[in-house]
N, C-alpha and C positions, 0 to 999 in steps of 0.2 A: 423441575426437569423442562428443558425447550420442546416443544414440537411441534411439527410441520406439515402443512396440509398438503395433499398429494399432487398439488400445480407448482409448489414452491419448489417439493422434492424433485420434481420433473424440471424446473429448469436449473437445479443444483446438479443432477445426476448426468444428465443428456438423455435420459429414458423417457420415450413416451407415456403419457398415462396409460395408456393401452397396454404397452410393456409390464408398467408396475402392476397392474391387477394380473394380467398374465401370468405373471412371475410369481404372485403369491396364490394366484388358483390353483395353477398346475405344478408348480414345482415347491411351495413351501419357502419360496427364499428369504421374504420378510412376511412375518402377519403383524400389521400395523394395530396398533387401539382403534378404538372407534368412540365417535364422539356420542353425547347422548341422542343425536339425528341422524347415527349413524353413518359420519363421516371417519375415513381413516385419517388418523394423523399419526405423523413417524418421528420416532426419537433422532438425537445425532448419532447412536451409534447404529441405528438401522442404516441412515441416510450413507454413512461410512462405509457399510457393507455392500449397499447397492453401487457405490461407486468402484469400490475394487472388482465387485462382479463385471461392471460394464466395464472396464479396463481389460478385464482378462477376457470377454465375449469379442471385446474390439480386435484382440489379436489370435482369436480362433478355438478359445476354447467354448464348448457347448454348454449352454447353463443347464439342462440336464443332469451334468455331470460336476457341476462344483456349486450347485445352488444350496446347499444344505452342508457347506463346509463353513469353518469358523471364520471369523474374522482375520485372528491369527494366522490359520491355515492358507487363507487369500493370499494374506502379504508377505507369507513365504512363497506360495509360487509364483507372486509377481518379481519376488529379489532371484528367481532362480533363473527369471527369463531378463535379467538386468533393467528391469522396471523400476523406477520410482514408487513406491507405494504411499506417497504423499498423500492427502487428501485435498484434492483443489477445490474449495469451497466456491472461491470467486470466478471458476473457469467458464459460469453463465449468469449473465446479466440479466437479474431481472428490473425489466423499465421500469420506472416510479413515474407519474406526472409531477409535474410543479406542487400543485397542490398537496400533493403526500410526501414531497419532500421539505415542503413549510411546516406540514402537519411533525413531521420528524422531529424538525428542529426545535419546534415549540414543547413537544413531550420530552427533549433530552435538557431544554433550559429548567423546565417544570422538576422535574427530576434531579437536578443539580441545585436550585434554588431551594426544594424539599430535605437535600442533603441525603439522597438515596443513591449512595454508591453502588450497589445492587442492581438494579434497576437502570442506570447507565451501562455497566458492564454488560448485561444483558441485552439492551437496544443496541449496542456495539456490535456483541459477537453476530446479532441477529443481520446487520448493518454487511459488516464486513462476510457475511456468507451470500447475499443476496445480489451483493452490488459490485457493478467491475471497481477496480482500482481509482479508474479516471472519475468515475462518477461521486467516487466515497471521497474523495479528494476534496474536487472541485465543486461538489453541491452538498455536502455534509460538513466533511473535516474544517474547510476553509472560511466559511460563512460562521460556523458555530465558533471557531477563535476569534474573529470579529465579533460576533455577539458578546461572549464574554469578556474580551477585553475591555470592550464600551462600559458594560456591568461595572466592570471594576472600578474602571477611571471614574463613574459617576457615583462609587459608593454601594451600587445596589448589591452586589457579590465582594466576596472576601476573596484574598490574597491564597487561604487557604482552598477555599471552592476552586479557585483557580487552579490551584496544584493537584485538587482531586481528579477532575475531571481531563487534567494534562496526561495524569499518571495512566488512567484507565485507557484514554486514544493510543499512548504510547505500547503499552503493554497489547492491545488489540492489532496494533499496525506493525509491530514487529513481526507479525506473520509473512509481511510483505518484503520487507526490510531485510531480514537475515537470513531467508531462506535460501537467497543467490547465493551463499557463502559456499555450498557444497556442491553448486553446478561447475562445469568446464568451464573456462571461459577465454575468449581470444584478448589478450591485454590491450592490445591494440584498440580494441573495440567496445572498452569498459570504460563507463564514464562514471568517475569518481564524483564524490558526495561529499562538502564538507562545510563549514562556516571561519569565518576568520579568527585570528588567536584572539580571546577575551570577549567572544560572541558565544554564548549559552544557548541561544534560542533556535532550536533545532528544527520547528515544525515545518520553516519552508522547505528545508532538504528531505523532510520526511516524506512531503507531499510532492517533491521532485520524485524520490523513489517510487511512490505511487503510480505516478505518471510513466515512469521508465519502466515501469512492470507491466503495465496495461500497453505500451508501444512495445512490450518485448524488446526491449533495449537493457543488453547488459550493464550492470551497475556494482559498484562497490561503496558501501556506506562506510566513511570514515567516521561517521559522528562531525561534533562541534569541535570548537577552540583548536583551531589548527594554525600555528605559525608559520610562517612564510618558508622559510627553510626546511621546515620540517615536511610541509606541505611538497616541497619541490623534490625531496630525500625519496616522498612515498611515489610521488609519479615515476622516479626513476626506479623503483622496487617494483610497482606493481605495470609498468609499461604503459599506462594509459595514455593516449592521445586526446583526452577531453575530460576537464574538470570543472565541476558547477557549485561555486562558492555562494553558500545563500547569505544575504545579509538583511539588516532590518534598518528601521528610522535609528534605532538606538545603537548600534553598531558603533562604539567609540563614540556614544553619547554625540551622534550626529555631526562628530568634527569631520569636516570633509579631507582636510589636509591628511589625516591620520588613516581613513580609510584609504585614500587615494595612493598613500606613499605603501600601503599594504600592497594594493594589485601591483605597484610597480616594483615592490620587491619580489613578487612570485612570477612575474613576466623574465625579471633578472634573473632569477636560478634556473626557469627551467627553459628547456629547448623549442625552440621557434615553431617547430611543426607540432606544439602541444598548444590546443586551445582553451584557453579559461575563460569560462561563463561567469559573469557577475549576475547575482538572480536577485530578487527582494525590492526594497525599497531603500537601502542604504543611500546614505549621500556622499558621493564623491565626486569628483573633478571628471566629467566626462570627455571634457574638450584633451584632458592629457593623457587620456587610453583609448578612447573608440580609434582613434586613427591607428591603434596597433594592428597589425591584419589578424593576430591570432588572441582578440580581445573580444568579445561577444556580450551583450549585456542585453538582459531580460527583464522589466519592471512588474511582472503578472506571470502568474501560471497559465494564464490562457495563453500567454506569448510563447512559453516554454512548452504547452501541449502540441502548436502549432508548428515548432521547430521539431521537435519528436516526429511529429508526423509528416513531416515533407521533407526534413533534412536528410541525404541518402547516406545514414550511417551505415556502415558494413554491419551483416549480421553473420 
């Protein structure tokens, strides 16, 4: 069972350490376990209850009246107010040093090399709870994918091991990607995310989704392998004015003409007020596409991050 110290719980819930102790002493809202040296440790279920209590108190409920209610009762109370009861584990970013990040990456690689999927899953659960989507994308997932890819290329890891860690990451990152489907969105303010037809490498657009989540940009995750005409139909159906198409150097086996043709087809099928963004390191003829006023290219996640932070997309 995962357990967390009081400082991490404070970051995850937005409640001060003093408040956590007061709620325990005065109202017995949560009675955490203690380690052998007397330090408080909290379970995931206790963190969930604390976050629900924090939400209810923030809209005017008194902690003295709700401290001893069950988690289900607290969820029902939030529902009556029309407030989502989803636990936002990534709402408060726990800052990590470069040394800590590098240690985390080493530990993940060691667990993968030792074929310990349960450790990998546990580590990713902790990371998604304690890191912002942006830091998770740029500091952990992107460099980890590069390391794994290099080791597979050199025969130091198997393709099976690559699939194991990919599957675990997709499972945990799905929290950020799919939760937005139930949110109300303005179609024209929604960024659509996909990859070209026959391109099944989707981590680029998964990372883009994390950056959209961090910058509070509405997005719709279409997934990989989208034919040009089908993409145009999706744009028309959803009403989006911005589409990010993620590519890799392996898209169409690096065939410059084929990827260029794909983007030309997309542009020909879509209205001129829809901005098509090409992302990643796919190889295409930029000279034939960059002059298009509704075509943008970003070769790196850092460029996309700056674009999402600075571009005045409507909220």
